[in-house]
C-alpha positions as CSV (number, residue, x, y, z in Angstrom):
1,M,-16.7,-32.7,12.5
2,N,-14.0,-30.7,15.1
3,N,-12.2,-30.2,11.3
4,I,-14.8,-28.7,9.8
5,K,-15.1,-26.4,13.0
6,Q,-11.7,-25.4,13.1
7,D,-11.9,-24.6,9.1
8,I,-14.6,-22.4,10.3
9,K,-13.2,-20.8,12.9
10,E,-9.6,-20.3,11.5
11,N,-11.0,-19.1,7.8
12,C,-14.4,-17.3,8.2
13,Y,-15.2,-13.8,9.4
14,F,-19.1,-13.3,10.5
15,F,-20.3,-9.9,10.9
16,E,-23.3,-7.5,10.6
17,T,-24.2,-4.8,8.5
18,G,-26.8,-2.8,6.9
19,G,-29.4,-4.8,8.9
20,N,-28.0,-8.0,7.4
21,R,-25.7,-10.6,8.9
22,Y,-22.9,-12.3,6.3
23,V,-20.0,-14.3,6.5
24,F,-16.9,-14.0,4.1
25,S,-14.6,-16.9,3.7
26,A,-11.2,-16.8,3.5
27,L,-10.7,-20.4,1.2
28,T,-13.3,-19.0,-1.2
29,G,-13.6,-15.3,-1.2
30,A,-17.2,-15.6,-1.3
31,V,-19.6,-13.1,0.5
32,I,-22.8,-15.0,1.8
33,E,-25.6,-13.4,3.5
34,L,-26.6,-15.4,6.2
35,N,-30.4,-16.7,6.5
36,E,-31.8,-19.7,8.8
37,Q,-30.9,-22.2,6.5
38,I,-27.5,-21.5,6.7
39,D,-27.3,-20.9,10.1
40,N,-28.6,-24.6,10.7
41,L,-26.0,-26.1,8.5
42,I,-23.3,-24.1,10.0
43,E,-24.6,-24.8,13.8
44,K,-24.3,-28.8,12.8
45,P,-21.1,-28.8,11.2
46,E,-21.1,-32.4,10.0
47,T,-24.0,-31.9,7.6
48,I,-21.7,-29.2,5.6
49,P,-19.6,-31.8,3.7
50,G,-21.3,-32.3,0.6
51,S,-23.4,-29.5,0.6
52,E,-23.8,-26.4,-1.4
53,L,-22.5,-24.4,1.6
54,Y,-19.4,-26.3,1.4
55,Q,-18.4,-25.3,-2.2
56,Y,-18.9,-21.7,-1.5
57,L,-17.5,-21.6,2.0
58,L,-14.8,-24.2,2.6
59,D,-13.6,-25.8,-0.7
60,S,-10.1,-24.2,-0.8
61,E,-8.8,-26.5,-3.9
62,L,-9.0,-23.7,-6.5
63,L,-7.7,-21.2,-4.1
64,D,-4.8,-23.5,-3.0
65,N,-3.6,-24.2,-6.7
66,I,-3.3,-20.4,-7.4
67,L,-1.5,-19.9,-4.5
68,K,0.9,-22.5,-5.3
69,E,1.1,-21.4,-8.8
70,K,2.3,-17.6,-7.3
71,A,4.5,-19.0,-4.6
72,N,6.1,-21.1,-7.5
73,T,7.1,-17.9,-9.6
74,L,9.2,-16.3,-7.0
75,N,12.4,-17.3,-8.6
76,Q,11.4,-15.4,-11.6
77,L,13.3,-12.2,-12.0
78,Q,10.6,-9.8,-13.3
79,I,10.4,-6.0,-13.2
80,K,6.9,-3.9,-12.9
81,N,8.3,-1.3,-10.7
82,L,11.3,0.6,-9.9
83,T,11.8,3.0,-7.0
84,I,14.6,5.7,-7.4
85,Y,15.9,6.7,-4.2
86,M,17.3,10.4,-5.2
87,T,18.6,11.6,-1.8
88,D,18.4,11.6,1.9
89,K,18.0,15.3,2.2
90,C,14.5,17.2,3.2
91,N,13.6,20.5,3.8
92,L,11.1,19.7,6.2
93,N,11.6,18.4,9.8
94,C,8.6,15.9,10.6
95,S,8.1,14.7,13.8
96,Y,7.3,11.1,13.2
97,C,9.7,10.8,9.8
98,Y,10.2,7.0,9.4
99,E,14.0,8.0,7.9
100,R,14.9,9.3,11.3
101,S,13.8,6.1,12.6
102,N,16.0,4.4,10.5
103,E,18.8,6.7,11.6
104,S,19.6,8.0,8.2
105,S,22.4,10.4,7.9
106,F,20.7,13.3,6.2
107,D,24.1,14.7,5.6
108,G,23.6,14.5,1.7
109,S,26.1,11.8,1.4
110,N,23.2,9.4,-0.4
111,E,22.5,11.3,-3.5
112,L,22.0,10.2,-6.8
113,D,23.6,11.6,-10.1
114,I,22.6,10.8,-13.6
115,E,25.3,8.4,-14.6
116,S,24.6,6.0,-11.4
117,F,20.8,6.0,-12.4
118,K,21.7,5.4,-16.2
119,R,24.1,2.3,-15.1
120,N,21.3,1.1,-12.4
121,M,18.5,1.4,-15.3
122,I,20.6,-0.7,-17.7
123,F,21.6,-3.1,-15.0
124,F,18.0,-3.7,-14.5
125,L,16.9,-3.8,-18.1
126,D,19.7,-6.3,-19.1
127,N,18.9,-8.7,-16.3
128,F,15.3,-8.8,-15.4
129,E,12.0,-9.8,-17.5
130,Y,10.0,-7.2,-18.0
131,S,6.3,-6.8,-19.8
132,D,5.9,-3.7,-22.0
133,S,5.7,-1.4,-19.2
134,I,7.9,-0.3,-16.1
135,A,6.7,1.8,-13.6
136,L,9.2,4.4,-11.9
137,S,8.8,6.2,-8.6
138,F,11.2,8.9,-7.4
139,F,11.4,9.0,-3.9
140,G,13.7,10.6,-0.8
141,G,14.0,12.4,1.3
142,E,12.0,15.2,-1.0
143,P,12.8,14.4,-4.4
144,L,12.2,17.3,-5.8
145,L,15.5,18.8,-4.4
146,K,16.8,16.9,-7.2
147,Y,14.4,18.1,-9.9
148,N,16.9,18.9,-12.6
149,L,18.0,15.3,-12.0
150,I,14.5,14.1,-12.4
151,E,14.4,16.0,-15.8
152,D,17.4,14.2,-16.9
153,C,16.2,10.9,-15.7
154,V,12.9,11.1,-17.8
155,H,14.6,12.2,-20.5
156,F,16.9,9.0,-20.4
157,C,13.9,6.8,-20.0
158,E,12.6,8.1,-23.0
159,E,15.7,7.0,-25.0
160,L,15.8,3.6,-23.4
161,S,12.3,3.2,-24.4
162,D,13.2,2.7,-28.2
163,S,15.9,0.4,-27.5
164,Y,14.7,-1.7,-25.0
165,N,11.2,-1.4,-26.4
166,V,9.4,-0.8,-23.2
167,N,7.3,2.1,-21.9
168,F,7.7,4.2,-18.6
169,S,5.3,5.2,-16.1
170,F,6.2,7.9,-13.8
171,G,5.6,8.6,-10.2
172,M,6.9,10.7,-7.3
173,T,5.9,11.0,-3.5
174,T,6.6,14.4,-2.2
175,N,6.1,16.8,0.5
176,G,4.5,19.6,-2.1
177,T,6.4,22.3,-1.0
178,L,8.4,22.6,-4.0
179,I,6.1,22.4,-6.6
180,N,5.7,25.4,-9.1
181,S,4.3,26.2,-12.6
182,E,7.5,25.0,-14.1
183,I,7.8,21.7,-12.3
184,A,4.1,21.1,-12.7
185,D,4.3,21.7,-16.4
186,F,6.8,19.2,-16.6
187,L,5.1,16.4,-14.7
188,A,2.0,17.0,-16.6
189,R,3.8,16.5,-19.8
190,H,5.3,13.5,-18.7
191,N,1.9,11.8,-17.4
192,F,3.7,11.8,-13.7
193,S,1.3,10.3,-10.9
194,I,2.3,11.7,-7.5
195,V,1.5,11.3,-3.8
196,I,1.4,14.3,-1.9
197,S,2.2,13.8,2.2
198,I,-0.5,15.8,3.7
199,D,-1.9,15.2,6.9
200,G,-5.7,16.8,6.9
201,D,-6.8,20.3,8.2
202,K,-3.9,23.0,8.8
203,K,-3.7,22.5,12.7
204,V,-3.1,19.0,12.1
205,H,-0.8,19.1,9.4
206,D,1.2,21.9,11.2
207,A,1.6,20.1,14.3
208,N,3.8,17.4,12.6
209,R,5.0,18.5,9.3
210,K,7.1,21.7,9.9
211,F,10.4,23.4,7.8
212,K,13.3,23.1,10.0
213,N,12.5,26.7,11.2
214,G,9.4,25.6,13.1
215,K,6.9,27.1,10.5
216,G,4.1,24.9,9.2
217,S,4.4,23.9,5.4
218,F,0.2,23.5,5.1
219,E,-0.4,27.1,3.6
220,L,2.6,26.6,0.9
221,I,1.2,23.2,-0.1
222,R,-2.2,24.3,-0.2
223,N,-1.2,27.0,-2.5
224,N,1.1,24.5,-4.6
225,L,-1.6,22.3,-5.4
226,E,-3.2,24.7,-7.8
227,Y,-0.5,24.0,-10.3
228,L,-2.2,20.6,-10.1
229,K,-5.6,20.8,-10.3
230,N,-7.4,18.9,-13.4
231,R,-3.5,18.2,-14.7
232,I,-2.0,15.3,-12.7
233,F,-3.4,12.3,-10.9
234,T,-2.8,13.0,-7.1
235,V,-3.1,11.1,-4.1
236,A,-3.0,12.2,-0.7
237,R,-0.7,10.1,1.7
238,V,-2.1,10.9,5.3
239,T,0.3,9.7,8.4
240,V,-2.5,8.6,11.2
241,H,-0.1,9.7,13.9
242,D,-2.2,9.3,17.0
243,S,-4.9,7.0,17.9
244,R,-7.3,9.6,18.6
245,Y,-6.8,11.0,14.6
246,D,-9.9,12.1,12.8
247,F,-10.3,10.5,9.6
248,I,-13.2,12.3,8.9
249,A,-12.2,15.9,9.5
250,A,-9.2,14.8,7.2
251,C,-11.2,13.2,4.4
252,D,-13.1,16.9,4.5
253,A,-10.1,18.8,4.5
254,L,-9.0,16.7,1.4
255,K,-11.9,17.4,-0.4
256,A,-11.7,21.4,0.4
257,L,-8.2,21.3,-1.3
258,G,-9.4,19.6,-4.2
259,I,-7.9,15.8,-3.8
260,N,-9.7,13.1,-4.6
261,N,-7.4,10.2,-3.3
262,V,-6.4,9.1,-0.1
263,A,-4.3,6.5,1.0
264,F,-4.1,6.4,5.0
265,S,-0.9,5.0,6.8
266,L,-0.2,4.4,10.4
267,V,2.9,6.2,11.6
268,Y,6.0,3.8,12.4
269,A,5.7,3.0,15.9
270,G,9.0,3.8,17.0
271,K,9.5,3.4,20.6
272,K,5.7,4.5,20.9
273,I,3.5,2.1,22.9
274,F,0.4,1.5,22.1
275,T,-2.2,0.6,24.8
276,Q,-5.5,-1.1,24.4
277,N,-7.3,2.0,24.9
278,D,-5.2,3.0,21.5
279,Y,-6.8,0.4,20.1
280,M,-10.2,0.7,20.8
281,L,-10.1,4.5,19.6
282,L,-8.5,3.5,16.3
283,E,-11.5,0.6,15.8
284,E,-13.8,3.2,16.6
285,G,-12.3,5.8,13.9
286,I,-12.2,3.1,11.1
287,R,-15.8,2.5,11.9
288,R,-16.6,6.1,11.7
289,L,-14.8,6.4,8.6
290,Q,-16.7,3.4,7.0
291,D,-20.1,4.8,7.4
292,Y,-18.5,8.2,6.0
293,Y,-17.7,6.6,2.9
294,Y,-20.6,4.6,2.7
295,N,-22.4,8.0,2.5
296,D,-20.3,9.4,0.2
297,L,-20.8,6.1,-2.5
298,N,-24.8,6.5,-1.7
299,N,-24.3,10.1,-2.6
300,G,-22.6,9.8,-5.9
301,I,-19.4,11.9,-4.2
302,S,-16.3,10.7,-6.1
303,F,-13.5,10.5,-3.4
304,S,-11.7,7.3,-3.0
305,I,-10.0,6.1,0.0
306,Y,-7.3,3.4,-1.0
307,N,-7.6,1.4,2.0
308,F,-11.0,0.3,1.2
309,S,-10.8,0.3,-2.6
310,K,-8.2,-2.1,-2.1
311,I,-10.1,-4.3,-0.6
312,I,-13.3,-3.8,-2.7
313,S,-10.7,-4.6,-5.8
314,Y,-10.3,-7.9,-4.4
315,F,-14.1,-9.2,-4.8
316,S,-14.7,-7.1,-7.8
317,I,-11.5,-8.2,-9.8
318,G,-11.5,-11.7,-8.3
319,Y,-10.7,-12.9,-5.0
320,R,-8.7,-15.7,-5.9
321,H,-6.8,-13.7,-8.9
322,M,-6.0,-11.0,-6.2
323,S,-5.4,-13.1,-3.2
324,S,-2.1,-12.0,-1.6
325,I,1.0,-14.5,-0.5
326,L,2.8,-11.6,0.6
327,P,2.6,-8.0,2.2
328,C,3.6,-6.3,-1.0
329,S,5.5,-6.7,-4.7
330,G,8.6,-5.7,-2.8
331,G,11.5,-8.0,-3.9
332,V,9.1,-9.9,-6.4
333,N,8.6,-7.5,-9.2
334,N,9.3,-4.2,-7.5
335,F,12.7,-2.8,-6.3
336,S,14.7,-0.1,-4.9
337,F,18.0,1.4,-5.8
338,S,20.3,4.0,-4.4
339,Q,22.5,6.0,-5.6
340,N,25.7,3.7,-5.3
341,G,23.5,0.9,-7.2
342,D,22.7,-1.1,-3.8
343,I,19.2,-3.0,-4.6
344,Y,16.7,-3.5,-1.9
345,L,13.3,-4.7,-1.8
346,C,11.8,-1.3,-1.3
347,H,12.2,2.1,-0.3
348,G,11.4,1.5,3.3
349,F,15.1,-0.2,3.7
350,A,16.9,2.1,1.8
351,N,20.7,2.6,3.0
352,N,19.9,-0.2,5.7
353,R,22.2,-3.0,5.3
354,D,20.6,-5.4,7.0
355,Y,18.1,-5.8,4.0
356,L,20.5,-5.1,1.3
357,F,19.9,-7.8,-1.6
358,G,22.4,-6.9,-4.0
359,N,24.4,-4.0,-6.0
360,I,24.7,-3.6,-9.8
361,N,28.1,-4.1,-9.8
362,E,28.0,-7.7,-8.3
363,G,24.5,-8.8,-9.1
364,L,21.5,-9.3,-7.3
365,N,22.0,-11.8,-4.7
366,S,19.1,-14.4,-6.0
367,S,19.4,-16.9,-3.5
368,K,19.5,-14.4,-0.5
369,R,16.1,-12.7,-2.3
370,L,14.5,-15.9,-2.5
371,K,15.0,-17.3,0.7
372,F,13.6,-14.2,2.3
373,L,10.5,-13.6,0.1
374,Q,9.9,-17.6,1.2
375,S,10.3,-16.9,4.7
376,Q,7.8,-14.1,4.5
377,L,5.2,-16.4,2.7
378,I,1.6,-15.4,4.8
379,S,1.7,-18.9,5.4
380,N,5.3,-19.4,6.9
381,R,5.3,-15.7,8.8
382,R,3.9,-16.1,12.4
383,D,0.8,-18.5,13.5
384,E,-1.3,-16.0,14.1
385,C,-1.0,-14.4,10.4
386,G,-1.3,-18.4,9.0
387,K,-4.3,-18.9,10.7
388,C,-5.7,-15.6,10.1
389,W,-9.2,-15.1,8.3
390,A,-7.9,-12.0,6.6
391,R,-4.2,-13.4,5.4
392,H,-5.2,-13.2,1.8
393,L,-6.4,-9.7,1.8
394,C,-3.6,-8.8,4.1
395,G,-0.5,-10.8,3.1
396,G,1.0,-10.0,6.5
397,I,2.1,-6.4,7.9
398,C,4.7,-4.4,5.9
399,Y,8.4,-5.6,6.0
400,A,9.8,-2.2,7.5
401,Q,7.1,-2.1,9.8
402,A,8.0,-5.5,11.1
403,A,11.4,-4.6,11.1
404,D,10.1,-1.3,13.1
405,L,8.0,-3.4,15.5
406,N,10.6,-6.0,16.6
407,K,12.7,-3.4,17.8
408,I,10.1,-2.6,20.5
409,N,7.7,-5.4,21.1
410,S,6.6,-8.2,18.8
411,D,3.4,-8.7,21.0
412,Q,2.6,-4.9,20.3
413,N,1.2,-5.3,17.0
414,I,-0.7,-2.4,16.2
415,Y,-0.2,-2.4,12.4
416,C,-2.1,-5.9,12.1
417,M,-4.9,-4.9,14.4
418,Y,-5.2,-1.3,11.6
419,N,-4.7,-3.4,8.7
420,K,-7.7,-5.8,10.1
421,E,-10.0,-3.1,11.0
422,M,-9.5,-1.5,7.3
423,I,-10.1,-4.8,5.9
424,K,-13.3,-5.7,7.8
425,A,-14.7,-2.0,7.2
426,G,-13.5,-2.9,3.5
427,I,-15.6,-6.2,3.3
428,K,-18.4,-4.4,5.0
429,L,-18.5,-1.8,2.5
430,Y,-18.7,-4.3,-0.5
431,A,-21.5,-6.2,1.3
432,S,-23.6,-3.2,1.4
433,L,-23.2,-2.2,-2.1
434,T,-26.1,-2.9,-4.3
435,D,-25.7,-4.6,-7.9
436,K,-25.8,-1.3,-9.2
437,Q,-23.4,0.4,-7.3
438,R,-20.7,-2.7,-7.8
439,S,-21.1,-2.0,-11.5
440,N,-20.4,1.7,-11.4
441,M,-17.3,1.0,-9.1
442,R,-15.4,-0.1,-12.7
443,S,-14.0,3.6,-12.9
444,F,-13.3,3.7,-9.2
445,L,-11.2,0.6,-9.5
446,K,-9.3,1.9,-12.4
447,N,-8.3,4.6,-9.7
448,Y,-7.4,2.1,-7.5
449,D,-4.9,0.4,-9.9
450,S,-3.3,4.0,-10.6
451,I,-3.1,4.5,-6.9
452,S,-1.6,1.0,-6.4
453,K,1.1,1.6,-8.8
454,V,2.3,5.2,-7.3
455,I,2.6,4.1,-3.7
456,N,4.3,0.6,-4.5
457,D,1.9,-1.3,-3.0
């Protein structure tokens, strides 16, 4: 009986939404509406084994087999996504830039050229397994400072498509200040998806995202967005830089700009210490965002919040199939390379030698890669992770965020709290949807897949 009680405590999340009570099971992925009969069973745990409720709530056999299979495939070298680190230069001077927290030089010494790109691409294609498509994402610094090189890279990939029998899709993360009609035409012709860093309305955005002369960048970005409208799939990446951040005002501002997809990311902590009051303010902000989004869904407004759509997709596509054993695909089938051929598991560690996993001249350090991934399995991370009901919806906090967190205080886990609150809101949204609304989510989930690729999740 004690084991059943412990299983329920560690694996079940009880919540209320829309006047109804529910329970989510981390072992099966079931979201069950509670009633008196189920309440009675849960109050007497000794009655649960052998009941139908046990199958829905605590029977983990199928999930365990799937998770074991996923873990066993980590030794396979597969490539689905590549992030190309173009340059460490940027034309903005953002107050919270994570590159600065990583102490990048910003002197232009880390710049890619076309010959390096060619060598890097051929190395990955010759040494990794891949299916019929690979997603490439151009990153920086500000990648559009190297626009001519991006053109050359895309044209070279078109040559590779025939010789290697693979298709390439393209994405980019940009601050949006350098986009013009010529660049937009090129992006549209080659079916780019882009992520634009924009933090909401003019006042909020310009407070942090300034040019080096101190001038805000909002007006220029707003004008440049006109080149992209109805042509290029665009996602706004919003940095939540303060616990009092107004999520709803940001969504309204993005809608006014014609952007229909947003991903909210918590600022890299750096040396900032978050208090209990900060936690409470963020929780309240996310709850308000959940209500806002639910109203959008009910009113047929086409606006996607990635943080929620990701969780909804777990249930709509299949929880067991989607279940996470790691924070992301970095190092599994998603890699990043720099100008000198250094290989990293993601762009967040570019030029950070502590997280270097090889070089195209010496090859990938497969044993270091596998050892790292196995150590980062959600079951092997902190005890709090392995026993958390949200573990397979989360996979653990971002590697780069975890490394950032360790610089200050490992107990100051603001990222964990933030992720969990977003997950709670996503589950509540899913539980609140009618069968018809869930059916209508199919087109919505296509956007989730597009966003997932371009933000390298």
